[in-house]
N, C-alpha and C positions, 0 to 999 in steps of 0.2 A: 810066536817067533819060530821060524823053521830053523833046522840045522844049517841050511845053506846061508840064511841071513845071519845067523850067529857067526859062522865062519867068515862071512864077508865083513862083518863088524870087527872081527879080530884083525883082519887084514888092514882095515882102515886105521885102527888105533895103534897098530904096531909101527906105522909110519911116523908117529909123533912121540915115540917113547922118549927121545932125547930132547923134546921140545920143552920150553918154559910153560906151555899151555897144558892145562888139564882138560881132558875131554871125556864126555859121557853121553851115552844114548839113553834118553828118558822116555818111557812109555806114556800112553795117554792117562794111565792111572797113577802117574808119578813115580813109578818104579825104575830103578837103574838097571837097564838091560845089559849094558857093557860100559867099561871105563878104562882109561889107560892108567899107568902107574902114577903119573903126576897128579891125577885127580884123586886117586886112592890115598896118596901121601897126605892129603889134608886130614884124613882121619887116622893116619899111621896104620893103614891096613893094606891088604893086597886087593887087586881088582876082583879076585874070586870072592873075597869076603864082602866087598861092597855090592856086588851084583845081586839083584833081587831086593835090596833095601829101598826105603823111601828117600827120595832126594830131599824132601821137606825136613826129614829128621837130621840132616846134616847142617842146617842153617839155624841161626838164632831164632827163638820162638817168635819174636816180634817181626821177623822177616818172612815168615812162612806164608802168610796170606798174599803178600806182594809177590813172592816167588811163584806161587800157584797162578796168580793172575798173568804173569809174564809167560809161563808155560802154556796157559790156555791160548794166549795170543799166538805163540809160536806154532801150536798145533793147528791153528787156523791159517797157516801159510804166511804169517807175518814174522819178520825179523824183530828181535827184541833184545834190549840190553839194559843192565842196571848194575848196582853194587849190592852185594849181600854179605852178611857176616856169617862165615862158616865156623862151626865149632871145631877148633883144632884139637888134635890129640893131646897136646901138652896143657890143655886147659885154657888156652887163649881163644879169644874170638877175633878172627882176622878177616878183614874186608877184602873181597875180591871183585874185580871187574868181571862181569859175566855176560856172555853173548849167547843167543839162542837162535837156531835156524831149524825149520821143519824139513823133513824129507820122507819119501816113500820108497820102499823097495819090496815088491811082491806083497806079502801079507804084513810086512813090517811098516807101520806108520808111527813115527816117533819124532822126537826133537833131539838135535845134537846140541849139547850145552858145552861151551868153551869157557874156561875159567883162567884168568890171569891175575897175578899178584897185584895188589894195589899198594901205593907208596905209604898210605897211612896204616900204622900198625894196630890201631885200636878202633873199635866200631863206633865209639862215641864221637869220632871226628867226622862221621859220614852225615851229611845233611839229611834231614827228614825228606821223604819223597816230595812233599808239597813245597819244600824250600829249594829244591834243586832247580837250576836254570833249565829252561825248556829244552835246550840243545843236549842236555845230559841224557835224555831218554831216547834220542834219535840214534838208531843203530848205524854203525859205520865200520869200515875196514879196521882190522886189528893192526896196531902199529907194529912194525917189524923192521929191524935194522937191515934186513936183506932186500927190502923193497927199493926198487929204483924205477925211474920213469924213462920211457922211450916213446918215440912217435914214428910209426904207428905201433900198437901193441902186437906182440907175437900171437898169431892165431893158432890155437891148440885144439886138436880133436882127441877125445878120449875113447879108447876101445878096451872094453872089459866085459865079461859075461856076468859079473856081479854088479847090480845096480848100486848097492851101498858103496862099493869101491869107487865107482864113477862119480857118485855124488860127493863122496868124501874128498876126492881129488879136485873136483870142481869147486867145492867150498874152500879148500886150501888155496887154490890158485886165484880165486876171486879177490884175495887180499892184496894182490900185486897189480899195480896200474899198467905195467909193461907186458902183462899176460892176459889173454882173453880166450876163454873156452867157447868155441863156436859150434861144436857138434859132438855127439856121442853115438857109439855103436856097440852092440852087444855080442857080435861075433865077427869073424874075419870077412865073410861074404858081405855083410852089411857095411863093414868098414871100407871095402873096396868101392862099393856103390856110393857111399857118402863122400869119400875122398874125391871122387870124380865130380861130385856136385858142388862141394864147398871149397875145395883146393886149400887146405890149411897149410900153415908154415911147418908145423910139427905135429906128429902123431905119437901119443903115448900108447903103445901097443902091448896088450897082454899076450902071452905066448900060448897058454893052454885054454882053448875055447872050443865050444861045439860048432858044428856046421863047417867052419873053416878055421884052422888055427892061425895064430899070429905070424908064424914063419911064412906060410903060403901067402897070406894077405900082404905081408911085407914085400915078398918077391914080386907080386903082381903090381902093387902100387909103385915100387921102385922102378920097375920096367916102364910103366906108363907115365909116371910123374916123378922123375928123378929130382925135381926141385923140392919135393916134400921130404923133410928130415924125419926119420922114425927112430924112436927110443923104445927098445924092448923092455918089458916089465915081466917079472915072474916071481912067484913065491919061493922058487927053488934056485939053486946056483950051480947046476952041472956045467962043466966047462964046454962040453960038446954042444949043449943047447945055446949057450952064449955065442959060440963060434958059428953055429948054424944060422942064427938070426942076423948076425953081422954079415955073413956071406950072402944072405937073402937081400941085404941092402940097408940094414939098420945102422945108424951111426954110433949107437951106444946101447949098452945093456945094463939094467939096474935091477936090484932086488926090491920087491914091494915093501919089505919091512926096513928098508934103508932110511937114512936121515933125510929130512925135508931139505936141508941145506944142499945136500948132494943132488937131489932132484932139481931144485931151482937152478943150481949152477949148471947142470947138464942141459936143461932146457935152454938157458941163455947162451951156452956155448954152441948149441946145435942150431941156433937161429940162422935163417937164410943169409943174414948180413955178415955172418962170420965165416962164410965159406968162399 
């Protein structure tokens, strides 16, 4: 895992710090490459303490083989989901709904594992895998009170030079029926070309990128295609940078490590139907 991929993973999970979801990146040998605070809370530890440890060591012994089977499927580009008993720090064994998605970014090939609380407090209430109804093992979108439906869905284009960041945003937005990611670009020049081809409703535009930065790309796209709404994204929060991308034509500016509720609200507020 390169330093760039590590930093990109950090960007991805900072977005979900306030989420109910625990998230972790798991390598092909089952090691936790990165996790957010919610995931580390299961073991009453910090993400730094969890990083590098085995994911199998966090679940009940009887669940380890099944967990490894699901991870293997996810590494083969399949989505997977199940319930597992995690060993809680206070001595309890708590069942969590767990979802797995594969992704690749440069030399990083891993599985993103998303954990949500299950309503049952004890593992003995979980049916054995063979007793579960068939539909339990079918992966599906994660339930979220923010989800709403609209017709047609908002067409989103993602622009960021970090592939992990783009894939993390795509995975997050895929949980909402009213939002559809239709394209990705890795720099401003590529973003201008792709925007001309696919004409999205909204672009999430990183500011700091090689070849052409997000401010210049926003200026060109806004001049040629003013119907496209652009939301600027950055790891930093200098007032002059925010003002510069707004003057270039962006409708809003957000920090990458902000809350997902704010991101979703801004996307929906920036829809073409609201102008």
